[in-house]
PDB file of N, CA, C and O in Angstrom:
ATOM      1  N   UNK A   1       0.836  -1.184   0.000  1.00  0.00           N
ATOM      2  CA  UNK A   1       0.000   0.000   0.000  1.00  0.00           C
ATOM      3  C   UNK A   1       0.883   1.250   0.000  1.00  0.00           C
ATOM      4  O   UNK A   1       1.801   1.362   0.811  1.00  0.00           O
ATOM      5  N   UNK A   2       0.606   2.182  -0.904  1.00  0.00           N
ATOM      6  CA  UNK A   2       1.401   3.398  -0.972  1.00  0.00           C
ATOM      7  C   UNK A   2       0.889   4.419   0.038  1.00  0.00           C
ATOM      8  O   UNK A   2      -0.277   4.403   0.431  1.00  0.00           O
ATOM      9  N   UNK A   3       1.777   5.291   0.438  1.00  0.00           N
ATOM     10  CA  UNK A   3       1.427   6.349   1.365  1.00  0.00           C
ATOM     11  C   UNK A   3       0.882   7.535   0.588  1.00  0.00           C
ATOM     12  O   UNK A   3       1.443   7.932  -0.433  1.00  0.00           O
ATOM     13  N   UNK A   4      -0.197   8.089   1.071  1.00  0.00           N
ATOM     14  CA  UNK A   4      -0.798   9.259   0.438  1.00  0.00           C
ATOM     15  C   UNK A   4      -0.299  10.506   1.150  1.00  0.00           C
ATOM     16  O   UNK A   4      -0.366  10.597   2.376  1.00  0.00           O
ATOM     17  N   UNK A   5       0.197  11.458   0.387  1.00  0.00           N
ATOM     18  CA  UNK A   5       0.648  12.729   0.938  1.00  0.00           C
ATOM     19  C   UNK A   5      -0.590  13.597   1.183  1.00  0.00           C
ATOM     20  O   UNK A   5      -1.214  14.072   0.234  1.00  0.00           O
ATOM     21  N   UNK A   6      -0.942  13.802   2.452  1.00  0.00           N
ATOM     22  CA  UNK A   6      -2.175  14.508   2.789  1.00  0.00           C
ATOM     23  C   UNK A   6      -2.068  16.022   2.665  1.00  0.00           C
ATOM     24  O   UNK A   6      -3.082  16.707   2.531  1.00  0.00           O
ATOM     25  N   UNK A   7      -0.860  16.541   2.707  1.00  0.00           N
ATOM     26  CA  UNK A   7      -0.618  17.962   2.454  1.00  0.00           C
ATOM     27  C   UNK A   7       0.258  18.018   1.212  1.00  0.00           C
ATOM     28  O   UNK A   7       1.481  17.911   1.309  1.00  0.00           O
ATOM     29  N   UNK A   8      -0.356  18.185   0.044  1.00  0.00           N
ATOM     30  CA  UNK A   8       0.411  18.170  -1.205  1.00  0.00           C
ATOM     31  C   UNK A   8       1.564  19.169  -1.178  1.00  0.00           C
ATOM     32  O   UNK A   8       1.373  20.353  -0.900  1.00  0.00           O
ATOM     33  N   UNK A   9       2.749  18.675  -1.468  1.00  0.00           N
ATOM     34  CA  UNK A   9       3.936  19.516  -1.440  1.00  0.00           C
ATOM     35  C   UNK A   9       4.473  19.771  -0.045  1.00  0.00           C
ATOM     36  O   UNK A   9       5.499  20.432   0.117  1.00  0.00           O
ATOM     37  N   UNK A  10       3.787  19.253   0.962  1.00  0.00           N
ATOM     38  CA  UNK A  10       4.257  19.364   2.336  1.00  0.00           C
ATOM     39  C   UNK A  10       4.105  20.744   2.961  1.00  0.00           C
ATOM     40  O   UNK A  10       4.694  21.006   4.009  1.00  0.00           O
ATOM     41  N   UNK A  11       3.331  21.633   2.344  1.00  0.00           N
ATOM     42  CA  UNK A  11       3.179  22.982   2.883  1.00  0.00           C
ATOM     43  C   UNK A  11       1.772  23.502   2.619  1.00  0.00           C
ATOM     44  O   UNK A  11       1.150  23.171   1.610  1.00  0.00           O
ATOM     45  N   UNK A  12       1.287  24.317   3.538  1.00  0.00           N
ATOM     46  CA  UNK A  12       0.003  24.990   3.359  1.00  0.00           C
ATOM     47  C   UNK A  12       0.187  26.396   2.780  1.00  0.00           C
ATOM     48  O   UNK A  12      -0.796  27.086   2.509  1.00  0.00           O
ATOM     49  N   UNK A  13       1.423  26.818   2.592  1.00  0.00           N
ATOM     50  CA  UNK A  13       1.702  28.158   2.087  1.00  0.00           C
ATOM     51  C   UNK A  13       1.433  28.192   0.590  1.00  0.00           C
ATOM     52  O   UNK A  13       2.000  27.412  -0.175  1.00  0.00           O
ATOM     53  N   UNK A  14       0.564  29.104   0.188  1.00  0.00           N
ATOM     54  CA  UNK A  14       0.181  29.262  -1.220  1.00  0.00           C
ATOM     55  C   UNK A  14       0.227  30.748  -1.580  1.00  0.00           C
ATOM     56  O   UNK A  14       0.139  31.600  -0.696  1.00  0.00           O
ATOM     57  N   UNK A  15       0.364  31.063  -2.862  1.00  0.00           N
ATOM     58  CA  UNK A  15       0.519  32.472  -3.253  1.00  0.00           C
ATOM     59  C   UNK A  15      -0.765  33.300  -3.246  1.00  0.00           C
ATOM     60  O   UNK A  15      -0.715  34.517  -3.069  1.00  0.00           O
ATOM     61  N   UNK A  16      -1.915  32.650  -3.437  1.00  0.00           N
ATOM     62  CA  UNK A  16      -3.163  33.404  -3.561  1.00  0.00           C
ATOM     63  C   UNK A  16      -4.303  32.673  -2.862  1.00  0.00           C
ATOM     64  O   UNK A  16      -4.197  31.496  -2.515  1.00  0.00           O
ATOM     65  N   UNK A  17      -5.385  33.401  -2.669  1.00  0.00           N
ATOM     66  CA  UNK A  17      -6.582  32.789  -2.093  1.00  0.00           C
ATOM     67  C   UNK A  17      -7.129  31.703  -3.019  1.00  0.00           C
ATOM     68  O   UNK A  17      -7.597  30.668  -2.543  1.00  0.00           O
ATOM     69  N   UNK A  18      -7.077  31.924  -4.331  1.00  0.00           N
ATOM     70  CA  UNK A  18      -7.549  30.913  -5.285  1.00  0.00           C
ATOM     71  C   UNK A  18      -6.742  29.623  -5.157  1.00  0.00           C
ATOM     72  O   UNK A  18      -7.306  28.529  -5.169  1.00  0.00           O
ATOM     73  N   UNK A  19      -5.428  29.754  -5.034  1.00  0.00           N
ATOM     74  CA  UNK A  19      -4.590  28.569  -4.848  1.00  0.00           C
ATOM     75  C   UNK A  19      -4.916  27.892  -3.521  1.00  0.00           C
ATOM     76  O   UNK A  19      -4.867  26.666  -3.420  1.00  0.00           O
ATOM     77  N   UNK A  20      -5.247  28.681  -2.512  1.00  0.00           N
ATOM     78  CA  UNK A  20      -5.647  28.125  -1.224  1.00  0.00           C
ATOM     79  C   UNK A  20      -6.941  27.345  -1.324  1.00  0.00           C
ATOM     80  O   UNK A  20      -7.080  26.277  -0.727  1.00  0.00           O
ATOM     81  N   UNK A  21      -7.878  27.875  -2.072  1.00  0.00           N
ATOM     82  CA  UNK A  21      -9.160  27.182  -2.259  1.00  0.00           C
ATOM     83  C   UNK A  21      -8.955  25.869  -3.001  1.00  0.00           C
ATOM     84  O   UNK A  21      -9.550  24.852  -2.644  1.00  0.00           O
ATOM     85  N   UNK A  22      -8.115  25.887  -4.029  1.00  0.00           N
ATOM     86  CA  UNK A  22      -7.821  24.667  -4.774  1.00  0.00           C
ATOM     87  C   UNK A  22      -7.147  23.632  -3.877  1.00  0.00           C
ATOM     88  O   UNK A  22      -7.455  22.443  -3.952  1.00  0.00           O
ATOM     89  N   UNK A  23      -6.229  24.088  -3.032  1.00  0.00           N
ATOM     90  CA  UNK A  23      -5.566  23.183  -2.100  1.00  0.00           C
ATOM     91  C   UNK A  23      -6.575  22.604  -1.111  1.00  0.00           C
ATOM     92  O   UNK A  23      -6.496  21.423  -0.773  1.00  0.00           O
ATOM     93  N   UNK A  24      -7.513  23.410  -0.648  1.00  0.00           N
ATOM     94  CA  UNK A  24      -8.540  22.933   0.292  1.00  0.00           C
ATOM     95  C   UNK A  24      -9.375  21.816  -0.334  1.00  0.00           C
ATOM     96  O   UNK A  24      -9.663  20.815   0.322  1.00  0.00           O
ATOM     97  N   UNK A  25      -9.760  21.982  -1.590  1.00  0.00           N
ATOM     98  CA  UNK A  25     -10.539  20.942  -2.283  1.00  0.00           C
ATOM     99  C   UNK A  25      -9.705  19.676  -2.418  1.00  0.00           C
ATOM    100  O   UNK A  25     -10.199  18.572  -2.186  1.00  0.00           O
ATOM    101  N   UNK A  26      -8.440  19.836  -2.792  1.00  0.00           N
ATOM    102  CA  UNK A  26      -7.567  18.662  -2.962  1.00  0.00           C
ATOM    103  C   UNK A  26      -7.394  17.928  -1.626  1.00  0.00           C
ATOM    104  O   UNK A  26      -7.448  16.700  -1.575  1.00  0.00           O
ATOM    105  N   UNK A  27      -7.186  18.689  -0.552  1.00  0.00           N
ATOM    106  CA  UNK A  27      -7.004  18.056   0.756  1.00  0.00           C
ATOM    107  C   UNK A  27      -8.271  17.323   1.194  1.00  0.00           C
ATOM    108  O   UNK A  27      -8.191  16.238   1.770  1.00  0.00           O
ATOM    109  N   UNK A  28      -9.423  17.901   0.930  1.00  0.00           N
ATOM    110  CA  UNK A  28     -10.679  17.224   1.276  1.00  0.00           C
ATOM    111  C   UNK A  28     -10.803  15.916   0.496  1.00  0.00           C
ATOM    112  O   UNK A  28     -11.213  14.897   1.052  1.00  0.00           O
ATOM    113  N   UNK A  29     -10.450  15.945  -0.786  1.00  0.00           N
ATOM    114  CA  UNK A  29     -10.514  14.733  -1.610  1.00  0.00           C
ATOM    115  C   UNK A  29      -9.532  13.672  -1.106  1.00  0.00           C
ATOM    116  O   UNK A  29      -9.847  12.482  -1.095  1.00  0.00           O
ATOM    117  N   UNK A  30      -8.352  14.109  -0.693  1.00  0.00           N
ATOM    118  CA  UNK A  30      -7.370  13.152  -0.173  1.00  0.00           C
ATOM    119  C   UNK A  30      -7.851  12.524   1.129  1.00  0.00           C
ATOM    120  O   UNK A  30      -7.599  11.347   1.384  1.00  0.00           O
ATOM    121  N   UNK A  31      -8.539  13.305   1.946  1.00  0.00           N
ATOM    122  CA  UNK A  31      -9.083  12.760   3.201  1.00  0.00           C
ATOM    123  C   UNK A  31     -10.085  11.650   2.907  1.00  0.00           C
ATOM    124  O   UNK A  31     -10.092  10.618   3.577  1.00  0.00           O
ATOM    125  N   UNK A  32     -10.933  11.868   1.899  1.00  0.00           N
ATOM    126  CA  UNK A  32     -11.894  10.831   1.498  1.00  0.00           C
ATOM    127  C   UNK A  32     -11.147   9.581   1.029  1.00  0.00           C
ATOM    128  O   UNK A  32     -11.522   8.460   1.372  1.00  0.00           O
ATOM    129  N   UNK A  33     -10.094   9.784   0.246  1.00  0.00           N
ATOM    130  CA  UNK A  33      -9.329   8.653  -0.291  1.00  0.00           C
ATOM    131  C   UNK A  33      -8.656   7.847   0.822  1.00  0.00           C
ATOM    132  O   UNK A  33      -8.589   6.620   0.749  1.00  0.00           O
ATOM    133  N   UNK A  34      -8.165   8.529   1.837  1.00  0.00           N
ATOM    134  CA  UNK A  34      -7.528   7.828   2.955  1.00  0.00           C
ATOM    135  C   UNK A  34      -8.586   7.096   3.780  1.00  0.00           C
ATOM    136  O   UNK A  34      -8.364   5.975   4.237  1.00  0.00           O
ATOM    137  N   UNK A  35      -9.733   7.740   3.963  1.00  0.00           N
ATOM    138  CA  UNK A  35     -10.816   7.142   4.747  1.00  0.00           C
ATOM    139  C   UNK A  35     -11.391   5.918   4.056  1.00  0.00           C
ATOM    140  O   UNK A  35     -11.701   4.920   4.707  1.00  0.00           O
ATOM    141  N   UNK A  36     -11.537   5.993   2.719  1.00  0.00           N
ATOM    142  CA  UNK A  36     -12.045   4.857   1.944  1.00  0.00           C
ATOM    143  C   UNK A  36     -11.065   4.612   0.794  1.00  0.00           C
ATOM    144  O   UNK A  36     -11.241   5.149  -0.300  1.00  0.00           O
ATOM    145  N   UNK A  37     -10.034   3.802   1.042  1.00  0.00           N
ATOM    146  CA  UNK A  37      -8.984   3.600   0.044  1.00  0.00           C
ATOM    147  C   UNK A  37      -9.393   2.749  -1.167  1.00  0.00           C
ATOM    148  O   UNK A  37      -8.661   2.706  -2.155  1.00  0.00           O
ATOM    149  N   UNK A  38     -10.521   2.088  -1.110  1.00  0.00           N
ATOM    150  CA  UNK A  38     -10.947   1.224  -2.211  1.00  0.00           C
ATOM    151  C   UNK A  38     -11.601   2.058  -3.319  1.00  0.00           C
ATOM    152  O   UNK A  38     -12.682   2.615  -3.131  1.00  0.00           O
ATOM    153  N   UNK A  39     -10.932   2.135  -4.476  1.00  0.00           N
ATOM    154  CA  UNK A  39     -11.452   2.917  -5.604  1.00  0.00           C
ATOM    155  C   UNK A  39     -12.843   2.466  -6.020  1.00  0.00           C
ATOM    156  O   UNK A  39     -13.700   3.297  -6.321  1.00  0.00           O
ATOM    157  N   UNK A  40     -13.074   1.172  -6.040  1.00  0.00           N
ATOM    158  CA  UNK A  40     -14.371   0.639  -6.474  1.00  0.00           C
ATOM    159  C   UNK A  40     -15.488   1.073  -5.534  1.00  0.00           C
ATOM    160  O   UNK A  40     -16.586   1.403  -5.983  1.00  0.00           O
ATOM    161  N   UNK A  41     -15.219   1.076  -4.248  1.00  0.00           N
ATOM    162  CA  UNK A  41     -16.233   1.492  -3.273  1.00  0.00           C
ATOM    163  C   UNK A  41     -16.520   2.980  -3.447  1.00  0.00           C
ATOM    164  O   UNK A  41     -17.683   3.384  -3.467  1.00  0.00           O
ATOM    165  N   UNK A  42     -15.471   3.806  -3.573  1.00  0.00           N
ATOM    166  CA  UNK A  42     -15.690   5.239  -3.778  1.00  0.00           C
ATOM    167  C   UNK A  42     -16.498   5.492  -5.047  1.00  0.00           C
ATOM    168  O   UNK A  42     -17.390   6.340  -5.055  1.00  0.00           O
ATOM    169  N   UNK A  43     -16.196   4.772  -6.105  1.00  0.00           N
ATOM    170  CA  UNK A  43     -16.938   4.937  -7.361  1.00  0.00           C
ATOM    171  C   UNK A  43     -18.400   4.539  -7.208  1.00  0.00           C
ATOM    172  O   UNK A  43     -19.291   5.178  -7.769  1.00  0.00           O
ATOM    173  N   UNK A  44     -18.636   3.483  -6.447  1.00  0.00           N
ATOM    174  CA  UNK A  44     -20.006   3.026  -6.230  1.00  0.00           C
ATOM    175  C   UNK A  44     -20.795   4.023  -5.370  1.00  0.00           C
ATOM    176  O   UNK A  44     -21.998   4.192  -5.571  1.00  0.00           O
ATOM    177  N   UNK A  45     -20.140   4.673  -4.429  1.00  0.00           N
ATOM    178  CA  UNK A  45     -20.815   5.605  -3.525  1.00  0.00           C
ATOM    179  C   UNK A  45     -21.027   6.991  -4.138  1.00  0.00           C
ATOM    180  O   UNK A  45     -21.942   7.709  -3.737  1.00  0.00           O
ATOM    181  N   UNK A  46     -20.201   7.364  -5.089  1.00  0.00           N
ATOM    182  CA  UNK A  46     -20.261   8.713  -5.661  1.00  0.00           C
ATOM    183  C   UNK A  46     -21.661   9.112  -6.145  1.00  0.00           C
ATOM    184  O   UNK A  46     -22.102  10.219  -5.835  1.00  0.00           O
ATOM    185  N   UNK A  47     -22.377   8.263  -6.889  1.00  0.00           N
ATOM    186  CA  UNK A  47     -23.724   8.658  -7.328  1.00  0.00           C
ATOM    187  C   UNK A  47     -24.699   8.875  -6.162  1.00  0.00           C
ATOM    188  O   UNK A  47     -25.644   9.657  -6.278  1.00  0.00           O
ATOM    189  N   UNK A  48     -24.471   8.193  -5.061  1.00  0.00           N
ATOM    190  CA  UNK A  48     -25.360   8.338  -3.904  1.00  0.00           C
ATOM    191  C   UNK A  48     -25.206   9.730  -3.302  1.00  0.00           C
ATOM    192  O   UNK A  48     -26.197  10.435  -3.114  1.00  0.00           O
ATOM    193  N   UNK A  49     -23.971  10.134  -2.996  1.00  0.00           N
ATOM    194  CA  UNK A  49     -23.823  11.446  -2.372  1.00  0.00           C
ATOM    195  C   UNK A  49     -23.994  12.582  -3.372  1.00  0.00           C
ATOM    196  O   UNK A  49     -24.307  13.705  -2.976  1.00  0.00           O
ATOM    197  N   UNK A  50     -23.798  12.314  -4.645  1.00  0.00           N
ATOM    198  CA  UNK A  50     -23.998  13.347  -5.668  1.00  0.00           C
ATOM    199  C   UNK A  50     -25.451  13.795  -5.757  1.00  0.00           C
ATOM    200  O   UNK A  50     -25.732  14.895  -6.233  1.00  0.00           O
ATOM    201  N   UNK A  51     -26.372  12.959  -5.308  1.00  0.00           N
ATOM    202  CA  UNK A  51     -27.800  13.266  -5.360  1.00  0.00           C
ATOM    203  C   UNK A  51     -28.378  13.657  -3.998  1.00  0.00           C
ATOM    204  O   UNK A  51     -29.582  13.885  -3.883  1.00  0.00           O
ATOM    205  N   UNK A  52     -27.543  13.736  -2.978  1.00  0.00           N
ATOM    206  CA  UNK A  52     -28.016  14.022  -1.625  1.00  0.00           C
ATOM    207  C   UNK A  52     -27.571  15.425  -1.203  1.00  0.00           C
ATOM    208  O   UNK A  52     -26.391  15.638  -0.923  1.00  0.00           O
ATOM    209  N   UNK A  53     -28.500  16.381  -1.156  1.00  0.00           N
ATOM    210  CA  UNK A  53     -28.129  17.752  -0.814  1.00  0.00           C
ATOM    211  C   UNK A  53     -27.425  17.876   0.543  1.00  0.00           C
ATOM    212  O   UNK A  53     -26.496  18.672   0.685  1.00  0.00           O
ATOM    213  N   UNK A  54     -27.853  17.111   1.523  1.00  0.00           N
ATOM    214  CA  UNK A  54     -27.226  17.180   2.849  1.00  0.00           C
ATOM    215  C   UNK A  54     -25.765  16.730   2.782  1.00  0.00           C
ATOM    216  O   UNK A  54     -24.899  17.335   3.414  1.00  0.00           O
ATOM    217  N   UNK A  55     -25.498  15.688   2.032  1.00  0.00           N
ATOM    218  CA  UNK A  55     -24.122  15.209   1.898  1.00  0.00           C
ATOM    219  C   UNK A  55     -23.268  16.221   1.133  1.00  0.00           C
ATOM    220  O   UNK A  55     -22.101  16.424   1.469  1.00  0.00           O
ATOM    221  N   UNK A  56     -23.837  16.849   0.118  1.00  0.00           N
ATOM    222  CA  UNK A  56     -23.095  17.863  -0.632  1.00  0.00           C
ATOM    223  C   UNK A  56     -22.768  19.061   0.245  1.00  0.00           C
ATOM    224  O   UNK A  56     -21.684  19.634   0.133  1.00  0.00           O
ATOM    225  N   UNK A  57     -23.695  19.446   1.116  1.00  0.00           N
ATOM    226  CA  UNK A  57     -23.422  20.533   2.047  1.00  0.00           C
ATOM    227  C   UNK A  57     -22.323  20.154   3.031  1.00  0.00           C
ATOM    228  O   UNK A  57     -21.519  21.003   3.415  1.00  0.00           O
ATOM    229  N   UNK A  58     -22.277  18.895   3.444  1.00  0.00           N
ATOM    230  CA  UNK A  58     -21.210  18.441   4.333  1.00  0.00           C
ATOM    231  C   UNK A  58     -19.855  18.529   3.639  1.00  0.00           C
ATOM    232  O   UNK A  58     -18.860  18.908   4.257  1.00  0.00           O
ATOM    233  N   UNK A  59     -19.818  18.182   2.369  1.00  0.00           N
ATOM    234  CA  UNK A  59     -18.574  18.297   1.599  1.00  0.00           C
ATOM    235  C   UNK A  59     -18.133  19.760   1.563  1.00  0.00           C
ATOM    236  O   UNK A  59     -16.959  20.062   1.773  1.00  0.00           O
ATOM    237  N   UNK A  60     -19.074  20.664   1.298  1.00  0.00           N
ATOM    238  CA  UNK A  60     -18.744  22.090   1.268  1.00  0.00           C
ATOM    239  C   UNK A  60     -18.193  22.551   2.616  1.00  0.00           C
ATOM    240  O   UNK A  60     -17.268  23.363   2.658  1.00  0.00           O
ATOM    241  N   UNK A  61     -18.743  22.050   3.704  1.00  0.00           N
ATOM    242  CA  UNK A  61     -18.263  22.419   5.037  1.00  0.00           C
ATOM    243  C   UNK A  61     -16.842  21.916   5.267  1.00  0.00           C
ATOM    244  O   UNK A  61     -16.021  22.625   5.850  1.00  0.00           O
ATOM    245  N   UNK A  62     -16.551  20.721   4.822  1.00  0.00           N
ATOM    246  CA  UNK A  62     -15.201  20.171   4.968  1.00  0.00           C
ATOM    247  C   UNK A  62     -14.203  21.032   4.198  1.00  0.00           C
ATOM    248  O   UNK A  62     -13.134  21.359   4.714  1.00  0.00           O
ATOM    249  N   UNK A  63     -14.548  21.398   2.967  1.00  0.00           N
ATOM    250  CA  UNK A  63     -13.661  22.249   2.175  1.00  0.00           C
ATOM    251  C   UNK A  63     -13.488  23.606   2.856  1.00  0.00           C
ATOM    252  O   UNK A  63     -12.378  24.138   2.897  1.00  0.00           O
ATOM    253  N   UNK A  64     -14.570  24.170   3.388  1.00  0.00           N
ATOM    254  CA  UNK A  64     -14.488  25.464   4.072  1.00  0.00           C
ATOM    255  C   UNK A  64     -13.568  25.387   5.288  1.00  0.00           C
ATOM    256  O   UNK A  64     -12.806  26.317   5.550  1.00  0.00           O
ATOM    257  N   UNK A  65     -13.636  24.296   6.020  1.00  0.00           N
ATOM    258  CA  UNK A  65     -12.762  24.114   7.182  1.00  0.00           C
ATOM    259  C   UNK A  65     -11.305  24.022   6.748  1.00  0.00           C
ATOM    260  O   UNK A  65     -10.435  24.661   7.341  1.00  0.00           O
ATOM    261  N   UNK A  66     -11.038  23.228   5.717  1.00  0.00           N
ATOM    262  CA  UNK A  66      -9.668  23.118   5.190  1.00  0.00           C
ATOM    263  C   UNK A  66      -9.183  24.496   4.730  1.00  0.00           C
ATOM    264  O   UNK A  66      -8.039  24.867   4.991  1.00  0.00           O
ATOM    265  N   UNK A  67     -10.046  25.257   4.046  1.00  0.00           N
ATOM    266  CA  UNK A  67      -9.670  26.579   3.544  1.00  0.00           C
ATOM    267  C   UNK A  67      -9.345  27.522   4.697  1.00  0.00           C
ATOM    268  O   UNK A  67      -8.404  28.308   4.596  1.00  0.00           O
ATOM    269  N   UNK A  68     -10.101  27.461   5.785  1.00  0.00           N
ATOM    270  CA  UNK A  68      -9.834  28.307   6.954  1.00  0.00           C
ATOM    271  C   UNK A  68      -8.462  28.009   7.540  1.00  0.00           C
ATOM    272  O   UNK A  68      -7.742  28.925   7.938  1.00  0.00           O
ATOM    273  N   UNK A  69      -8.102  26.747   7.595  1.00  0.00           N
ATOM    274  CA  UNK A  69      -6.785  26.358   8.106  1.00  0.00           C
ATOM    275  C   UNK A  69      -5.688  26.904   7.185  1.00  0.00           C
ATOM    276  O   UNK A  69      -4.683  27.440   7.653  1.00  0.00           O
ATOM    277  N   UNK A  70      -5.890  26.761   5.879  1.00  0.00           N
ATOM    278  CA  UNK A  70      -4.904  27.249   4.912  1.00  0.00           C
ATOM    279  C   UNK A  70      -4.783  28.774   4.999  1.00  0.00           C
ATOM    280  O   UNK A  70      -3.676  29.312   4.969  1.00  0.00           O
ATOM    281  N   UNK A  71      -5.915  29.463   5.107  1.00  0.00           N
ATOM    282  CA  UNK A  71      -5.889  30.925   5.230  1.00  0.00           C
ATOM    283  C   UNK A  71      -5.130  31.351   6.481  1.00  0.00           C
ATOM    284  O   UNK A  71      -4.348  32.301   6.438  1.00  0.00           O
ATOM    285  N   UNK A  72      -5.352  30.662   7.586  1.00  0.00           N
ATOM    286  CA  UNK A  72      -4.629  30.977   8.823  1.00  0.00           C
ATOM    287  C   UNK A  72      -3.137  30.745   8.649  1.00  0.00           C
ATOM    288  O   UNK A  72      -2.325  31.543   9.117  1.00  0.00           O
ATOM    289  N   UNK A  73      -2.771  29.660   7.982  1.00  0.00           N
ATOM    290  CA  UNK A  73      -1.356  29.368   7.752  1.00  0.00           C
ATOM    291  C   UNK A  73      -0.705  30.439   6.880  1.00  0.00           C
ATOM    292  O   UNK A  73       0.498  30.683   6.977  1.00  0.00           O
ATOM    293  N   UNK A  74      -1.489  31.060   6.050  1.00  0.00           N
ATOM    294  CA  UNK A  74      -0.992  32.114   5.170  1.00  0.00           C
ATOM    295  C   UNK A  74      -1.251  33.501   5.739  1.00  0.00           C
ATOM    296  O   UNK A  74      -1.129  34.497   5.027  1.00  0.00           O
ATOM    297  N   UNK A  75      -1.603  33.571   7.002  1.00  0.00           N
ATOM    298  CA  UNK A  75      -1.937  34.823   7.691  1.00  0.00           C
ATOM    299  C   UNK A  75      -2.891  35.645   6.831  1.00  0.00           C
ATOM    300  O   UNK A  75      -2.691  36.832   6.576  1.00  0.00           O
ATOM    301  N   UNK A  76      -3.937  34.948   6.401  1.00  0.00           N
ATOM    302  CA  UNK A  76      -4.979  35.565   5.563  1.00  0.00           C
ATOM    303  C   UNK A  76      -4.331  36.348   4.440  1.00  0.00           C
ATOM    304  O   UNK A  76      -4.605  37.531   4.240  1.00  0.00           O
ATOM    305  N   UNK A  77      -3.493  35.684   3.736  1.00  0.00           N
ATOM    306  CA  UNK A  77      -2.739  36.194   2.588  1.00  0.00           C
ATOM    307  C   UNK A  77      -1.987  37.463   2.952  1.00  0.00           C
ATOM    308  O   UNK A  77      -2.165  38.553   2.408  1.00  0.00           O
ATOM    309  N   UNK A  78      -1.102  37.197   3.962  1.00  0.00           N
ATOM    310  CA  UNK A  78      -0.130  38.163   4.436  1.00  0.00           C
ATOM    311  C   UNK A  78      -0.766  39.472   4.858  1.00  0.00           C
ATOM    312  O   UNK A  78      -0.227  40.549   4.606  1.00  0.00           O
ATOM    313  N   UNK A  79      -1.917  39.368   5.503  1.00  0.00           N
ATOM    314  CA  UNK A  79      -2.626  40.532   6.069  1.00  0.00           C
ATOM    315  C   UNK A  79      -3.005  41.545   5.001  1.00  0.00           C
ATOM    316  O   UNK A  79      -3.320  42.690   5.327  1.00  0.00           O
ATOM    317  N   UNK A  80      -2.981  41.151   3.735  1.00  0.00           N
ATOM    318  CA  UNK A  80      -3.299  42.076   2.653  1.00  0.00           C
ATOM    319  C   UNK A  80      -4.786  42.231   2.407  1.00  0.00           C
ATOM    320  O   UNK A  80      -5.216  43.183   1.756  1.00  0.00           O
ATOM    321  N   UNK A  81      -5.562  41.315   2.916  1.00  0.00           N
ATOM    322  CA  UNK A  81      -7.018  41.295   2.765  1.00  0.00           C
ATOM    323  C   UNK A  81      -7.458  42.284   1.757  1.00  0.00           C
ATOM    324  O   UNK A  81      -8.655  42.410   1.496  1.00  0.00           O
TER     325      UNK A  81
END
């Protein structure tokens, strides 16, 4: 079994808010992959959560949480807000 790098590139430091958002989505996806490492199971479950508004909102919350952590690590993009 290969090891999954949960923080791509080993750093939360990114140049822009857009890059931070992209990193947040990637990290959320990696968390799902680590939680359910079987590709076939993830593929089978995808149509179920794709049609469930509550599950989609939970995904959005996970990404928002990851993004908040990344923003904090970047001092809200170097206090430039």
